[in-house]
C-alpha positions in Angstrom: 24.7 3.3 -17.0 26.4 1.1 -19.6 24.4 -1.7 -21.2 24.6 -4.7 -19.0 26.5 -7.6 -20.4 24.3 -10.5 -21.3 24.8 -14.2 -20.7 24.4 -15.0 -24.4 25.2 -12.7 -27.3 23.9 -13.5 -30.9 25.6 -11.0 -33.3 23.8 -9.8 -36.4 25.3 -11.2 -39.6 27.6 -8.7 -41.3 26.4 -7.1 -44.5 22.7 -7.0 -43.4 22.0 -3.4 -42.3 18.3 -4.0 -42.3 18.5 -7.0 -39.9 17.8 -6.6 -36.2 20.7 -6.1 -33.9 22.3 -8.9 -32.0 20.9 -9.8 -28.5 22.5 -8.6 -25.3 20.8 -11.2 -23.1 19.2 -14.6 -23.8 17.6 -17.1 -21.5 15.3 -20.1 -21.8 12.7 -20.2 -19.0 11.2 -23.6 -18.6 7.5 -23.7 -19.4 7.6 -20.1 -20.7 10.0 -19.9 -23.7 13.2 -18.3 -24.8 13.5 -14.7 -23.9 15.9 -12.5 -25.9 16.7 -8.8 -25.4 18.0 -6.8 -28.3 18.9 -3.1 -28.6 16.3 -1.1 -30.5 17.4 -0.4 -34.1 15.5 2.8 -34.9 15.4 2.2 -38.6 14.3 -1.4 -38.3 12.0 -1.2 -35.3 10.3 2.1 -35.6 7.1 0.7 -37.3 6.6 -2.0 -34.6 7.3 0.5 -31.7 5.0 3.1 -33.3 2.1 0.5 -33.3 2.7 -0.1 -29.6 3.2 3.4 -28.2 0.1 4.8 -30.1 -2.1 2.0 -28.9 -4.7 2.1 -26.1 -2.4 0.1 -23.8 0.2 2.8 -24.0 -2.1 5.7 -23.0 0.4 6.8 -20.2 3.5 6.3 -22.4 3.3 9.9 -23.7 3.8 9.2 -27.4 0.3 8.6 -28.6 0.2 11.5 -31.1 3.4 10.7 -32.9 3.8 9.3 -36.4 6.4 6.7 -37.4 9.0 9.3 -38.4 8.8 11.0 -35.0 9.1 7.7 -33.2 12.1 6.8 -35.3 13.7 10.2 -34.4 13.1 9.7 -30.7 14.8 6.3 -30.6 17.6 7.5 -32.9 18.3 10.3 -30.4 18.2 7.8 -27.5 20.5 5.4 -29.5 23.2 8.2 -29.6 23.2 8.6 -25.8 25.4 6.8 -23.3 23.0 7.3 -20.5 19.7 6.1 -22.0 19.1 2.8 -23.8 16.1 1.1 -25.5 15.6 -2.6 -26.1 13.0 -5.0 -27.5 12.2 -8.1 -25.5 11.4 -11.2 -27.6 9.7 -14.4 -26.5 10.4 -17.3 -28.9 11.3 -14.8 -31.6 8.2 -12.6 -31.2 8.7 -9.1 -29.8 6.6 -8.8 -26.6 7.8 -5.7 -24.8 9.8 -2.5 -25.0 12.4 -1.9 -22.3 14.1 1.4 -21.6 16.9 2.0 -19.1 18.5 5.2 -18.0 20.8 6.9 -15.5 18.5 8.8 -13.2 21.2 11.4 -12.5 21.1 12.3 -16.2 17.3 12.3 -16.5 14.6 14.7 -15.3 13.5 12.2 -12.6 16.9 13.0 -11.0 15.5 16.4 -10.2 12.7 14.9 -8.1 14.6 12.6 -5.6 18.0 12.0 -4.1 19.8 9.8 -6.6 22.1 7.2 -5.1 25.2 5.6 -6.7 24.1 2.5 -8.6 20.5 3.6 -9.3 19.2 2.4 -12.6 16.0 3.7 -14.1 13.7 1.5 -16.1 10.5 1.7 -18.2 8.6 -1.3 -19.5 5.8 -1.3 -22.1 4.1 -4.6 -23.0 3.1 -5.2 -26.6 -0.7 -5.1 -27.2 -2.1 -8.5 -26.2 1.4 -9.7 -25.5 0.1 -11.9 -22.6 -3.2 -12.8 -24.3 -4.6 -13.6 -20.9 -1.8 -16.0 -20.0 -1.7 -16.4 -16.2 1.7 -15.3 -14.8 3.0 -13.9 -18.1 3.8 -10.4 -16.7 5.5 -11.7 -13.6 7.7 -14.1 -15.4 8.7 -11.5 -18.0 9.5 -9.0 -15.2 11.6 -11.5 -13.4 13.7 -12.1 -16.6 14.1 -8.4 -17.2 15.2 -7.8 -13.6 17.8 -10.6 -14.0 19.1 -8.8 -17.1 19.4 -5.4 -15.3 21.3 -7.1 -12.5 23.9 -8.5 -14.8 25.4 -5.0 -14.4 27.4 -5.4 -11.1 27.1 -1.6 -10.6 23.3 -1.7 -10.5 22.4 -1.4 -6.8 18.8 -0.3 -7.1 16.2 -0.2 -9.8 14.0 3.0 -10.0 10.7 3.3 -11.8 8.3 6.2 -12.2 5.0 5.2 -13.7 2.3 7.8 -14.3 0.6 8.4 -11.0 -2.8 7.7 -12.7 -1.6 4.3 -13.9 -2.9 2.2 -11.0 -2.4 -1.1 -12.9 1.3 -0.4 -13.5 1.9 0.7 -9.9 0.1 -2.4 -8.6 2.3 -4.6 -10.8 5.5 -2.9 -9.5 4.4 -3.5 -5.9 3.7 -7.2 -6.7 7.1 -7.5 -8.1 8.6 -6.3 -4.9 9.2 -2.6 -5.4 8.9 -0.2 -2.5 6.5 2.6 -3.1 8.0 6.0 -3.0 6.5 9.5 -3.2 4.4 11.1 -5.9 6.4 13.6 -7.8 6.0 16.0 -10.7 8.6 15.5 -13.5 9.3 18.9 -15.2 8.6 19.3 -18.9 11.7 18.9 -21.2 12.4 20.1 -24.7 14.3 17.6 -26.7 15.6 18.0 -30.3 12.9 15.6 -31.7 10.0 15.9 -29.2 8.9 17.8 -26.1 8.2 15.8 -23.0 5.2 17.3 -21.1 5.1 17.6 -17.3 4.4 14.3 -15.7 2.9 13.4 -12.4 4.6 10.1 -11.4 4.8 7.6 -8.6 8.3 6.6 -7.7 9.1 3.1 -6.7 12.4 1.4 -5.8 13.8 -2.2 -5.8 17.1 -2.7 -4.1 19.4 -5.4 -5.5 19.2 -7.3 -2.2 15.4 -7.7 -2.5 15.9 -9.5 -5.8 19.0 -11.5 -4.9 17.5 -12.5 -1.6 
């Protein structure tokens, strides 16, 4: 999957290598704020992401034992791929979530179900205390992210595979409209920077029509 084209792009000023990358999608949601999605810059964003993926909220993310260098290497590896992408989601200028998208046919999850043309995989991690108990925060954020994913006209179905033990994430997906799929075991994978252990996951699917309708 290529990166979806956003409605508003804000390029990074030239000559500022340490600045965050320009946004690929930006939208103001009345009563919620301005949401902006930017590709992860491994050098610039590694410290922030490390603080998230090693926190209690990210227990099922699988990166809890990594240091900043390892996190930077993981996202530098992803940044070099054409099939996997990572983004920070900002609300009124503050990063509130990490979004990762991927082509299931080029991922280990593709070994566990019959991939269809137009399937797009997604992972979402909220920043610690991002919602601060704000009612409706997660739902409104999820709606904006789904809107971004569907800016790609080739996206026909969104696929997620949260850890099967993560009942909170599974319930959130079902509330968003995902159809629950089978429980599967994703095989362990050895990558240049880190090994991914075997993962027992719950598949869920959201057809484009369910969102557009």
